[in-house]
C-alpha positions in Angstrom: 31.2 -3.5 7.5 27.5 -3.2 7.1 25.9 0.1 5.8 24.0 1.8 8.6 21.9 4.7 7.5 20.5 7.1 10.1 17.8 9.7 9.4 17.8 12.5 12.0 15.2 15.2 12.7 14.7 18.1 15.1 14.4 15.8 18.1 18.1 15.0 18.2 19.1 18.7 18.3 16.4 19.8 20.7 18.4 18.4 23.6 21.2 20.8 22.7 18.7 23.6 23.2 17.8 24.3 19.5 14.2 25.4 19.1 12.3 22.9 17.0 8.9 24.6 16.5 7.5 21.1 16.5 5.7 21.6 19.9 4.9 25.3 19.4 2.2 25.1 16.7 4.9 26.0 14.1 5.0 29.6 15.2 8.0 32.0 15.5 7.2 35.4 17.1 3.6 35.1 15.8 4.6 34.1 12.3 3.8 30.8 10.7 7.1 29.0 9.9 5.8 27.8 6.6 5.2 31.4 5.6 8.5 32.8 6.9 10.6 30.0 5.3 9.4 30.5 1.7 10.7 32.1 -1.4 7.5 34.1 -1.8 7.9 35.8 1.5 11.6 36.4 0.9 10.8 38.3 -2.3 8.1 40.3 -0.5 9.8 40.9 2.8 13.4 39.7 2.8 14.3 41.4 6.0 11.9 39.3 8.1 13.1 36.1 6.6 16.8 37.0 7.1 16.0 38.0 10.7 14.5 34.6 11.4 17.6 32.8 10.1 20.0 35.3 11.8 18.4 34.5 15.2 18.6 30.7 14.4 22.3 31.1 13.4 23.2 33.0 16.5 21.5 30.3 18.6 23.4 27.6 16.8 26.7 29.2 17.5 25.9 29.2 21.2 25.0 25.5 21.6 27.0 22.3 21.5 26.4 18.7 20.4 24.7 16.4 23.0 25.4 12.8 23.8 23.1 11.6 21.1 25.3 13.1 18.4 28.4 11.6 20.1 26.7 8.2 20.4 26.2 8.1 16.6 29.9 8.7 16.2 30.6 5.6 18.3 28.7 3.5 15.7 31.4 4.2 13.1 33.6 1.7 14.9 31.2 -1.1 13.8 29.4 0.2 10.7 29.7 2.3 7.6 27.5 5.1 8.9 25.7 7.6 6.7 23.7 10.2 8.4 20.8 11.9 6.4 19.6 14.8 8.4 16.6 17.1 8.1 18.4 19.5 10.4 20.2 22.6 9.2 22.6 22.8 12.1 26.2 21.5 12.1 26.0 19.5 15.4 26.7 16.1 13.7 29.8 17.6 12.1 31.0 19.1 15.4 30.5 15.8 17.2 32.7 14.1 14.7 30.4 12.2 12.3 32.2 11.8 8.9 29.3 11.3 6.4 26.4 13.7 6.7 23.9 14.6 4.0 21.9 17.8 4.7 18.6 17.3 3.0 17.2 20.8 3.9 20.4 22.8 3.6 22.9 24.3 6.1 22.4 27.3 8.4 26.1 28.2 8.3 26.1 28.6 4.6 24.5 31.2 2.2 24.1 31.2 -1.5 23.6 33.6 -4.4 20.0 34.2 -5.5 21.4 34.2 -9.0 23.3 30.9 -8.9 22.3 28.0 -6.6 25.8 26.6 -6.9 27.5 29.7 -5.6 27.7 28.9 -1.9 29.6 30.6 0.9 30.4 29.6 4.5 28.6 32.1 6.7 28.7 32.4 10.5 27.4 36.0 11.0 24.2 37.9 10.4 23.0 38.2 6.8 21.3 41.4 5.7 19.6 42.9 2.7 22.4 44.3 0.7 24.8 41.4 1.3 25.6 40.2 -2.2 27.6 37.6 -4.1 30.6 38.3 -6.3 28.3 39.2 -9.2 26.2 41.6 -7.1 23.2 39.5 -6.4 21.5 39.3 -3.0 22.6 36.4 -0.8 20.0 34.1 0.8 20.2 31.3 3.4 21.4 28.0 1.9 18.1 26.4 3.1 15.5 24.4 1.3 12.4 26.4 1.8 8.8 25.2 1.7 7.7 24.6 -1.9 11.3 24.2 -3.2 12.8 21.1 -4.6 15.1 19.0 -2.4 18.2 18.7 -4.5 19.8 15.9 -2.5 16.8 13.6 -2.3 18.1 11.3 -5.1 21.4 10.9 -3.3 19.5 10.1 -0.1 17.4 7.5 -1.9 20.6 5.8 -3.1 21.9 5.7 0.5 18.7 4.1 1.7 18.7 1.5 -1.1 22.2 0.4 0.1 21.3 0.3 3.8 21.6 -2.9 5.8 20.1 -1.2 8.8 18.0 1.9 9.0 17.6 4.1 12.1 15.2 7.0 12.5 15.8 9.5 15.3 13.7 12.5 16.5 11.5 13.1 13.5 7.7 13.0 13.2 8.0 11.6 9.6 5.5 14.2 8.4 7.9 16.3 6.2 8.1 15.1 2.7 10.0 13.8 0.7 12.1 12.7 3.7 9.2 10.9 5.2 9.0 8.7 2.1 12.6 7.5 2.3 11.7 4.3 4.2 9.8 3.1 1.1 13.1 2.6 -0.7 14.6 0.4 2.0 15.1 -3.3 1.4 12.2 -5.2 3.0 14.7 -7.4 4.9 16.5 -4.4 6.5 15.7 -3.9 10.2 14.4 -0.5 11.3 14.9 1.2 14.6 12.9 4.3 15.5 13.8 6.6 18.4 11.3 9.2 19.5 9.4 10.0 22.6 6.3 10.5 20.5 6.8 8.1 17.6 4.5 8.4 14.5 2.9 5.3 12.9 5.1 3.6 10.3 4.1 1.3 7.5 2.6 -1.7 9.3 4.1 -4.1 6.8 7.5 -3.4 8.3 8.9 -4.7 11.5 10.1 -1.6 13.4 11.8 -1.6 16.8 10.5 1.5 18.5 12.5 3.0 21.3 10.1 5.4 22.8 12.8 7.6 24.4 14.4 11.0 23.8 17.4 11.0 21.5 20.1 10.9 24.2 18.6 7.9 26.0 17.5 6.2 22.8 20.9 6.4 21.1 22.6 5.0 24.2 20.4 2.0 24.0 20.8 1.8 20.2 24.6 1.6 20.5 24.3 -1.4 22.9 21.8 -3.1 20.5 23.8 -2.6 17.3 27.1 -3.6 18.8 25.6 -7.1 19.0 24.0 -7.3 15.6 
C-alpha cells in the first residue's frame, strides 16, 4: 500500500467543539496565547499557565471525535496512513487512527521540569506543587513557543516517504510544521482541506478542497479510494 501522510491542525478538532484561538486574535481570557504558552511565563507565573491547560484538558475530556477523525480511519483500508498533528488533543486516537505523531505534545500527559523524558499520563488538573518522583514540579507535556520541536526530524522522515500528502485544518503559519511540505517528493500529489486555505508554494500542484474538515474529508475518502 502507498504511504499517505496527513498533517492536521486546529480546524479538524474545532468541529468537535475545541477552542482554536485561530479566529479570536490569539487571546484567552485577555491573555495572548504566545505569552501564556511559554517557559518564561511558566517560571514567572506557573499558576496562570497551569490554569490555561487545566481548562483545555477539562474541555477535551468533554468532547468526542467528529466525522473528520473517523473519515481518516477509513483511509487505513487503502493506505499506510501516518498522521502528523499539530493538535495536542487525543481525538485521532479515540477515533481509532493507529499512527499519530504529536508535533506539539499531548494535553493528557505531563512531564518533569527536571527530565524531559520523565512523562506521565494525566487526565486531571495540574497544580503548583504536583511533582515528579524526584520532587521536581510537573509541567504540561506541550511544546511551548520558543521551544524546540523534538519530533520534527521524525516528521520530516515521514514526509520524505509519502506518496500522497494531505493537509487539513491548518493555516500553515506555525513553523517548523509549515515547512514540512518542502521535504515532499515533487511528484507526490497534495490535497489541502480548509475553508480558508492559505497560499502554498506555487510550484506545486495542490488540489484545494475549500471546505470544513468533516465535509472535506468525506470528499477526500471518495477521491483517494480511486487513486
